[in-house]
C-alpha positions in Angstrom: 10.2 -0.6 -17.1 13.0 1.6 -18.4 15.3 -0.5 -20.8 18.3 1.7 -19.8 20.0 2.1 -16.5 18.7 5.4 -15.0 21.2 7.6 -13.2 20.5 11.0 -11.6 23.6 13.2 -11.9 24.0 16.6 -10.3 26.1 19.3 -11.8 27.5 21.7 -9.2 29.8 24.7 -9.4 30.8 28.0 -8.1 29.4 31.1 -9.9 30.7 31.5 -13.5 32.6 28.2 -13.6 30.7 27.3 -16.8 28.3 24.8 -15.4 25.4 25.5 -17.6 27.6 25.6 -20.7 28.9 22.1 -19.8 25.2 20.9 -19.5 24.5 22.3 -23.0 27.6 20.6 -24.4 26.6 17.2 -22.8 23.1 17.5 -24.4 24.5 18.4 -27.8 27.3 15.8 -27.8 25.0 13.0 -26.7 22.6 13.9 -29.5 19.8 15.1 -27.3 19.9 18.5 -29.0 20.6 19.5 -32.6 22.2 22.9 -31.7 24.4 24.0 -28.9 22.6 26.2 -26.3 24.5 29.3 -25.1 24.2 31.0 -21.7 25.5 34.3 -23.3 22.9 34.2 -26.1 20.1 33.2 -23.7 19.4 30.0 -25.5 20.5 27.5 -22.8 17.8 24.9 -22.2 18.4 24.5 -18.5 18.3 28.3 -17.8 14.6 28.4 -18.4 13.8 31.5 -16.4 14.2 34.7 -18.2 16.1 36.0 -15.1 18.6 33.1 -15.6 19.0 34.0 -19.2 19.6 37.6 -18.4 21.9 37.1 -15.4 23.8 34.1 -16.8 23.5 32.2 -13.5 21.3 29.2 -12.6 18.6 30.1 -10.0 16.2 27.2 -9.8 17.2 23.6 -10.0 16.3 22.1 -13.4 16.4 18.6 -14.9 17.2 17.4 -18.4 17.6 14.0 -19.8 20.1 12.5 -22.3 21.4 9.0 -23.2 24.9 7.7 -23.5 26.2 4.1 -23.7 22.8 2.6 -22.8 22.4 4.8 -19.8 19.7 7.3 -19.3 21.1 10.3 -17.5 18.9 12.7 -15.6 21.1 15.8 -15.2 20.0 18.2 -12.4 21.5 21.6 -13.1 21.6 23.3 -9.7 22.2 27.0 -8.7 25.8 28.2 -8.3 25.1 31.2 -6.0 25.1 30.8 -2.2 21.8 32.8 -2.0 20.1 29.7 -3.6 22.0 27.1 -1.6 18.7 25.6 -0.3 17.9 24.6 -3.9 21.3 22.8 -4.0 20.7 21.0 -0.8 17.3 19.7 -1.8 18.7 18.4 -5.1 21.7 16.7 -3.5 19.3 14.3 -1.7 18.2 12.7 -5.0 21.5 12.2 -6.7 23.4 9.1 -7.7 26.6 11.0 -8.6 28.0 14.5 -9.2 29.9 16.5 -11.7 31.8 19.2 -9.8 32.8 22.0 -12.1 35.8 24.2 -11.2 37.1 27.0 -13.4 40.8 26.2 -14.3 41.4 30.0 -14.3 39.9 30.9 -10.8 40.3 27.6 -9.1 38.7 26.6 -5.9 36.2 29.2 -4.5 34.5 29.5 -1.1 31.3 28.0 -2.5 33.3 25.0 -3.9 34.4 24.3 -0.3 30.8 24.4 1.0 29.7 22.1 -1.8 32.6 19.7 -1.3 31.7 19.3 2.4 28.2 18.3 1.6 29.3 15.9 -1.1 31.8 14.2 1.2 29.3 13.9 4.0 26.8 12.3 1.7 29.5 10.0 0.2 28.4 10.8 -3.3 30.6 9.7 -6.2 32.2 12.9 -7.7 33.9 13.6 -11.0 35.8 16.9 -11.1 35.7 18.8 -14.4 38.3 21.6 -14.7 36.7 23.9 -17.2 37.9 26.8 -19.2 41.4 25.5 -19.9 41.4 27.7 -23.0 41.5 30.9 -20.9 44.7 32.9 -20.9 46.9 32.5 -17.9 45.6 29.1 -16.8 48.0 27.1 -14.6 46.8 23.5 -14.8 49.3 22.3 -12.3 48.4 24.9 -9.7 44.6 24.3 -10.0 45.1 20.5 -9.7 47.3 20.6 -6.7 45.4 23.5 -5.0 42.2 21.5 -5.3 43.9 18.6 -3.5 45.4 20.8 -0.8 42.4 23.0 -0.2 39.8 20.2 -0.2 41.9 17.3 1.1 40.9 15.1 -1.9 43.0 12.5 -3.7 42.7 13.1 -7.5 43.5 11.0 -10.5 43.8 12.8 -13.8 41.9 11.0 -16.5 43.2 13.2 -19.3 45.7 16.1 -19.8 45.5 19.4 -21.6 48.3 20.2 -24.1 48.5 24.0 -24.0 51.7 24.3 -25.9 49.8 26.3 -28.6 47.7 28.8 -26.7 45.6 29.5 -29.8 44.7 25.8 -30.2 44.4 23.9 -26.8 44.3 20.1 -27.1 43.5 17.2 -24.9 45.5 14.0 -24.5 44.1 10.8 -23.2 45.8 9.4 -20.1 47.5 6.6 -22.0 48.9 9.0 -24.6 50.1 11.6 -22.1 53.3 10.0 -20.9 55.6 12.3 -22.9 53.5 15.4 -22.3 51.8 15.2 -18.9 53.2 17.7 -16.5 55.2 15.6 -14.0 53.5 17.1 -11.0 50.1 16.0 -12.1 51.2 12.6 -13.3 53.3 12.0 -10.2 50.5 13.1 -7.9 48.0 10.9 -9.7 50.4 7.9 -9.4 51.2 8.7 -5.8 47.5 8.9 -4.9 46.8 5.5 -6.6 49.7 3.9 -4.8 48.3 5.1 -1.4 45.0 3.4 -2.2 46.1 0.2 -4.0 48.7 -2.1 -2.3 49.4 -4.1 -5.4 50.1 -0.9 -7.4 52.2 0.4 -4.5 54.8 -2.3 -5.1 54.9 -1.4 -8.8 55.2 2.3 -7.9 58.1 1.8 -5.5 59.9 -0.4 -8.1 59.3 2.3 -10.8 57.2 -0.1 -12.9 54.6 2.5 -14.1 55.3 2.8 -17.8 52.2 0.8 -18.8 49.8 3.7 -18.6 46.9 1.6 -19.9 47.3 -0.7 -16.9 47.7 2.3 -14.6 44.5 3.8 -16.0 42.4 0.7 -15.4 43.7 0.5 -11.8 42.9 4.2 -11.4 39.3 3.7 -12.6 38.7 0.7 -10.4 39.9 2.8 -7.4 37.7 5.7 -8.4 34.7 3.4 -8.3 35.5 2.6 -4.7 35.4 6.2 -3.8 39.0 6.3 -2.6 40.1 8.4 -5.5 38.3 11.1 -7.5 38.5 11.3 -11.2 39.6 14.6 -12.7 39.0 15.7 -16.3 40.4 18.8 -17.9 38.3 20.5 -20.7 36.6 23.5 -22.2 32.8 23.5 -22.7 33.2 26.4 -25.0 35.3 24.4 -27.4 33.7 21.0 -26.7 36.9 19.7 -25.2 36.7 16.9 -22.5 32.9 16.4 -23.0 33.2 12.9 -24.5 35.6 11.9 -21.7 33.1 13.2 -19.2 30.2 11.3 -20.8 32.3 8.1 -20.8 33.3 8.6 -17.2 29.7 9.1 -16.2 28.8 5.8 -17.8 31.7 3.8 -16.4 32.6 5.4 -13.0 29.3 6.2 -11.3 28.0 3.1 -9.5 24.5 2.0 -10.5 21.8 2.0 -7.9 20.7 -1.6 -7.2 18.4 -1.4 -4.2 15.2 0.0 -5.5 12.2 -0.3 -3.3 9.4 -2.7 -4.2 6.5 -0.2 -3.5 6.0 3.3 -5.0 7.9 5.9 -2.9 9.1 9.3 -4.0 10.9 12.4 -2.7 9.8 15.9 -3.6 12.8 18.1 -4.4 11.2 21.1 -6.0 7.8 22.8 -6.3 7.0 25.2 -9.1 4.1 26.9 -10.7 3.7 26.4 -14.5 1.9 28.9 -16.6 -0.3 26.3 -18.2 0.0 23.2 -16.0 -0.4 24.9 -12.6 1.3 23.8 -9.4 3.9 21.1 -10.1 5.8 18.9 -7.6 9.1 17.6 -9.0 9.8 14.1 -7.6 12.3 11.2 -7.9 10.7 7.8 -7.7 12.7 5.4 -5.5 10.6 2.3 -6.1 7.7 0.7 -7.9 5.6 2.4 -10.5 3.6 5.6 -10.1 0.6 6.1 -12.4 -1.7 9.0 -13.0 -4.9 8.7 -10.9 -2.9 6.6 -8.3 -3.5 7.4 -4.6 -0.3 7.7 -2.5 0.4 8.7 1.1 1.9 12.1 1.8 4.0 11.7 5.0 4.1 15.5 5.5 0.3 15.9 5.3 -0.4 12.5 7.0 -3.1 11.7 4.4 -3.6 10.1 1.1 -3.3 12.3 -2.0 -4.3 11.6 -5.6 -1.8 11.9 -8.5 -3.7 13.8 -11.2 -1.1 14.2 -14.0 2.5 13.1 -14.6 5.1 14.9 -16.7 8.7 14.2 -17.7 11.3 16.8 -18.4 12.3 17.0 -22.1 14.7 19.6 -23.4 13.4 22.5 -21.2 9.8 21.5 -21.6 7.4 18.9 -20.0 5.8 16.0 -21.8 2.8 14.2 -20.2 3.2 10.5 -19.5 1.0 7.9 -17.9 3.5 6.6 -15.4 6.9 6.9 -13.8 9.3 4.0 -13.1 11.8 3.6 -10.3 14.8 5.9 -10.6 13.0 8.4 -12.8 12.4 12.1 -12.3 9.0 13.6 -13.1 6.6 16.4 -12.3 3.2 15.7 -10.9 0.0 17.6 -10.2 -1.8 16.5 -7.1 -5.1 16.8 -5.2 -3.3 18.6 -2.3 -0.4 20.9 -1.9 2.9 19.1 -1.3 6.0 21.0 -0.3 9.7 20.7 -1.3 11.4 18.0 0.8 8.2 16.1 1.3 8.0 12.3 1.0 5.3 10.3 -0.8 4.6 6.7 0.1 5.2 4.7 3.3 9.0 4.3 3.0 11.5 6.4 5.1 13.2 8.7 2.5 14.0 11.6 4.9 17.3 13.2 4.2 19.6 12.7 7.2 22.3 15.0 5.7 20.1 18.0 5.0 22.0 21.2 5.9 19.3 23.7 4.8 19.7 26.7 7.1 16.9 28.9 8.2 17.3 32.3 6.6 18.7 34.9 9.0 17.7 38.1 7.1 14.2 39.5 7.0 12.8 41.9 4.4 9.6 43.8 4.0 7.9 43.9 0.6 5.5 46.5 -0.6 3.6 47.0 -3.8 4.5 50.3 -5.6 0.9 50.6 -6.7 -1.5 50.2 -3.9 -4.1 48.5 -6.2 -1.6 45.6 -6.5 -1.7 44.9 -2.7 -4.0 41.9 -2.8 -2.3 40.6 -6.0 1.1 40.9 -4.4 0.0 38.9 -1.3 -1.3 36.1 -3.4 1.8 36.0 -5.6 4.0 35.8 -2.5 1.9 33.0 -1.2 2.7 31.1 -4.4 6.4 31.8 -4.1 6.3 30.6 -0.5 4.8 27.3 -1.7 7.7 27.0 -4.2 10.3 27.9 -1.5 9.0 27.3 2.1 12.2 28.9 3.5 10.8 32.3 2.5 8.6 31.8 5.6 6.1 34.4 4.2 4.1 36.3 6.7 1.1 38.4 5.7 0.3 40.7 8.6 -3.1 41.9 7.4 -3.9 44.3 10.2 -0.7 46.3 9.4 -1.1 45.4 5.6 2.6 44.3 5.6 4.3 41.4 3.8 7.5 40.0 5.3 9.9 37.3 3.9 13.1 35.6 5.1 16.0 35.5 2.7 19.6 34.3 2.5 21.1 37.2 0.7 20.7 40.3 -1.4 20.8 38.5 -4.8 17.7 36.7 -3.7 15.7 39.9 -3.3 16.7 41.0 -6.8 15.5 37.7 -8.2 12.2 37.8 -6.3 11.6 41.3 -7.6 12.2 40.3 -11.2 10.0 37.2 -10.6 7.1 39.3 -9.4 7.5 41.6 -12.4 7.7 38.9 -15.1 5.2 36.4 -13.7 2.6 38.7 -12.3 3.4 42.2 -13.7 3.7 43.5 -10.2 6.2 46.2 -9.3 7.4 45.6 -5.8 9.8 47.4 -3.6 12.0 45.5 -1.1 13.2 47.3 2.0 16.8 46.9 3.1 17.3 43.4 4.6 17.5 43.3 8.4 19.1 40.6 10.6 16.6 38.3 12.3 17.5 38.1 15.9 16.2 35.7 18.5 15.3 36.2 22.2 16.1 34.3 25.3 15.0 35.0 28.9 17.3 37.2 31.0 16.3 35.6 34.3 13.8 33.3 35.8 10.2 34.5 36.3 6.6 33.4 36.5 3.7 34.1 34.2 0.2 33.9 35.5 -3.0 33.7 33.4 -6.6 33.5 34.5 -8.9 33.0 31.5 -12.4 32.7 33.0 -14.4 35.5 31.3 -16.5 35.9 29.3 -18.0 32.5 30.1 -18.2 29.7 29.2 -14.4 29.3 29.6 -11.9 28.4 32.3 -8.1 28.0 32.1 -5.9 29.1 35.0 -2.2 28.5 34.9 1.2 29.6 36.2 4.3 29.1 34.1 7.9 29.2 35.3 10.2 30.6 32.7 13.9 29.8 33.1 16.9 30.6 30.9 18.6 27.5 29.3 22.1 27.1 27.8 22.8 28.7 24.5 21.8 26.4 21.6 19.7 24.1 23.8 16.3 25.1 22.3 13.0 24.9 24.1 11.8 22.4 26.7 8.4 22.0 28.4 7.4 20.0 31.4 4.2 20.0 33.5 4.2 19.5 37.3 0.5 19.9 37.6 -1.6 17.0 38.8 -4.0 15.5 36.3 -6.7 16.0 38.9 -6.1 19.8 38.5 -5.6 19.8 34.7 -6.5 16.7 32.7 -4.1 15.3 30.1 -6.3 16.5 27.2 -5.8 20.1 28.3 -2.1 19.6 29.0 -1.8 18.4 25.4 -3.4 21.7 24.3 -0.7 23.6 26.3 2.0 21.6 24.6 0.6 22.4 21.2 0.5 26.1 22.0 4.1 26.4 23.3 5.8 26.7 19.8 3.1 29.1 18.7 3.5 31.2 21.9 7.2 31.6 21.2 7.0 32.9 17.6 7.3 36.5 18.8 8.7 37.5 22.2 8.5 40.9 23.9 11.0 42.4 21.3 9.3 40.9 18.3 11.5 37.9 17.6 11.3 34.1 18.1 12.2 33.0 21.6 14.6 30.1 22.2 16.9 28.6 24.8 14.5 28.4 27.7 12.8 26.0 29.9 9.0 26.3 30.5 7.4 24.5 33.4 3.7 24.5 34.1 3.8 24.7 38.0 0.1 25.4 38.9 -3.2 25.5 37.3 -6.8 24.4 37.2 -9.7 23.5 34.9 -13.4 23.7 35.7 -15.6 20.7 35.3 -18.4 22.8 33.8 -16.9 25.9 32.2 -13.6 24.5 30.7 -13.9 23.8 27.0 -11.6 22.5 24.3 -9.5 25.4 23.1 -9.5 27.3 26.4 -5.9 26.2 27.3 -4.8 26.7 23.7 -6.0 30.3 23.9 -4.6 31.0 27.4 -1.1 29.5 27.1 0.3 32.4 25.0 -1.0 34.9 27.5 0.7 33.1 30.4 4.0 32.4 28.5 4.3 36.0 27.2 3.5 37.4 30.7 6.3 35.2 32.1 8.7 36.5 29.4 7.7 40.1 30.2 8.5 39.5 33.8 11.8 37.8 33.0 12.9 40.3 30.4 14.7 39.0 27.3 18.1 39.3 25.8 18.7 39.4 22.1 20.7 36.7 20.4 22.4 37.6 17.1 23.3 35.1 14.3 27.0 34.5 13.8 29.2 33.5 10.9 32.3 31.3 11.2 34.7 32.6 8.7 37.9 31.5 7.0 39.9 33.9 4.9 42.8 33.0 2.6 44.8 35.6 0.8 48.3 36.8 -0.1 50.4 37.9 2.9 50.6 41.4 1.5 46.9 41.8 2.1 47.1 40.9 5.8 47.0 44.5 6.9 43.9 45.5 5.0 42.1 42.3 5.9 43.0 42.7 9.6 41.7 46.2 9.5 38.4 45.0 8.0 38.1 42.4 10.8 38.7 45.0 13.5 36.0 47.3 12.0 33.6 44.4 12.1 34.5 43.5 15.7 35.4 40.0 14.5 36.8 37.4 16.9 40.0 35.9 15.4 40.6 32.4 16.6 43.7 31.5 14.6 46.1 32.9 12.0 48.3 30.5 10.0 51.0 31.5 7.5 51.7 29.1 4.6 54.2 30.1 1.9 52.9 33.3 0.4 49.4 33.0 2.0 47.8 33.5 5.3 44.7 31.8 6.6 42.6 33.5 9.3 39.7 31.7 11.1 37.2 33.2 13.5 33.6 34.4 14.2 31.8 37.5 13.2 28.2 38.7 13.6 26.0 38.5 10.5 24.9 42.1 11.1 28.5 43.3 10.8 29.5 41.0 7.9 26.3 41.1 5.8 27.9 42.8 2.9 31.5 41.9 3.5 31.9 39.6 0.6 31.6 42.5 -1.8 34.2 44.6 0.1 36.5 41.6 0.5 36.5 41.0 -3.3 37.4 44.7 -3.8 40.1 44.5 -1.1 41.8 41.4 -2.6 41.0 42.3 -6.2 39.1 39.0 -6.4 42.1 36.9 -5.6 41.3 36.1 -1.9 38.9 33.5 -0.6 36.3 34.2 2.0 34.2 31.3 3.4 31.2 32.2 5.6 29.2 29.6 7.4 26.3 30.1 9.9 27.6 29.3 13.3 24.9 29.6 15.9 24.0 32.6 18.0 25.5 34.8 20.8 24.1 37.4 23.1 24.2 41.0 21.9 23.2 44.3 23.3 19.5 45.2 23.1 19.1 48.6 21.4 16.1 50.4 20.0 17.2 49.9 16.4 17.2 46.1 16.9 13.8 45.9 18.6 10.7 45.5 16.4 7.0 45.8 17.2 4.8 42.8 17.8 2.9 41.9 14.6 -0.7 41.1 14.9 -2.6 41.0 18.2 -0.3 40.4 21.2 -1.3 37.9 23.9 -0.2 40.6 26.3 -3.2 42.7 25.2 -5.4 40.1 26.9 -8.9 41.6 26.1 -8.1 42.0 22.5 -6.4 38.6 22.3 -9.5 36.9 23.7 -11.8 38.7 21.4 -9.6 37.9 18.4 -9.2 34.2 19.3 -12.9 33.8 20.0 -13.7 35.3 16.6 -15.2 38.6 17.7 -12.9 40.3 15.2 -10.2 39.1 12.8 -6.7 40.6 13.0 -5.9 39.0 9.7 -8.8 40.5 7.7 -7.4 41.6 4.3 
């Protein structure tokens, strides 16, 4: 078993806060690396992808290990761009604690708010690192107090930057900062501690706070309870605050005590390695996992074999014979496992997961037609690595379609295809993925009785349901007319039947009732009702007609009051719904809803409008009905169940619509 306490720490940040630089400083300061990696020079260990090196941002979650004060830290460096937020969410589920990095220059950003909400919901211990204190124009008091105000967090400063000489910034420990610490930061830290500690409250009210050593110990004890959050100022570039951060990780992050007795693991990432093949990155929550072991895959509902086990080591992988509880490793297996999967019999599902389905679709084509097959196979691999891409290969039309979260993702995918497979691909302009819902109630009748042997006759009642209610199915047919084994086929076919409606989009918010039907004692066979259900459901939707539902953003905008005019003009142009406008000192805050289609590229325009000084927070917020126009409708991909003769031939194997 590991002789050291094993802790998994996430490092999260908004773009360009210096997160990867802090990671490299932690590795170097702890002695894990001999030289300091640099994002700018492309030598950062955790930015292993060449795209990450060239862009200077983290794209895929990566893990590195280092030791400090008899603790083994597994540091998970997660993406800082919203287009890769699914990677962040998967990583959050395996963490024991978090370093949240905020640039002392730019302060809290919209993505910081999104991250904070997830961290608070998961009740994860968090240490805030205010980075880049060496930057010109940094206002440490403002960034500290704004963090508290914007995020509703109670902070306790564990050190203090002395910026009296701008050419040589220094750090003072909490106990040595009494004569230097800005009164607002010290006062706020003491006030926060007093609100959380009744014994200290009496001292605070009596003015007995001169013993900063005692105050610091009380502050640390309160941080451990989660009532306060420790804040450290520093500069990864200059190595300032790194040792304080290491010591805080060792002393302030609670150690996991409740390990499971049997082997159980969670898959948080899947990646293809050039030499090692498909790897599933896991965290082991109990027991010991050895190569050649057999373990249950809950997702596949079958036992799988562990072929090889690797541990991350300074940007590389080292083969080992076993993993112990708390450890992160990469495994090769006998079957494909996907991100978010659970191995073993324990319940390790993530109740806090906020991974949103992508709401933009994009078509991908190979620039050189000879790369068509190769591109399809490469996209299948990328889809295994990130199932949210929801890759569809429509082989009859020879089209590839992906779902994405934003434009940066398409650029990364394009570079990925070029660098890993030498494929030049072209990505069409992303389009919003709408949904459909019935316009009114209607019936759909299907009679599948030729060519024999077959028999499945059904009538479905299709009814609209409230927005956001999803899909419900009930059967009112007597089992003497259709037996349970065939009703179960109908149930299995319902989700499949609703993948594409009459306008080409997934159908939701409806009630489907099987009201009449019959089987035949001689001619009905397994699969008949599975085949017939989409024909009946689609016919019902055709008779009902469908409305389009468009995805919506809830937005929050904060900017200087002199920008109210331009921002209001932008919102009017986007037909945004403004729910509230609040004025606070020199700022205004506007909240409301806007369609994804109208706001798809607004973040770029907003940054230009506010010269990068405003804050825009966008969060998916359900759907609403929209007008159905020709530019929104898309053709049915593959063989439509409404083309009944072709559908029957296709399903019975007379021809394959998916022949490559």
